[in-house]
C-alpha positions, 0 to 999 in steps of 0.5 A: 454954652460959653466960649470956655466950655466950647474950648474945653470940649474942642480941646478934648476932641483934639486928639486922635484917640479921643476923637475916635473913641467919641465917634465910636461911642456916638455910633453905639448910642443909646447902649454905649460901650464897656470901657474894655471895648473902648480900650480894645478898639483904641489899641492902648493899655487900660491905664493910657486909655483911662487918661483919655477917658478922664479928659473926655469926662471932664469936658462932659463928652462922656458919661459913665454908668455901672451895669453889673460889673462893667462900666459902660461909657456913653456919649453925652449927646446933649453936650455935642448938640450944645457945641454944634449949636454954639458953633453954628448959631450965627451961621450965615448971618442968620440966613437959615437958607444958607445953612440948609446944606449943612443941616441936610448933611446932618439929617441924611446919614 
């Protein structure tokens, strides 16, 4: 991942609606959620939410798949992983033991 990709992802997540939607999708992995369920959870209209969904999709955070008559949205965990690695790659000047509390927080929950 490069800085431009990271900034695109962070920018997409820098809105409360999109951050909430992405976190909801993460909680529903690996099954994902229908677009309708995401719209309902957001409290927005379909057209307003679709704009937010497009921003997340452009950043690579969300993948869409058709299941029957529904569009299912899934969090792209590979993109999330790439962002997290990009942000923490030089953590603590390469001293892994100093990053252990961060890793413990991620694995505990």
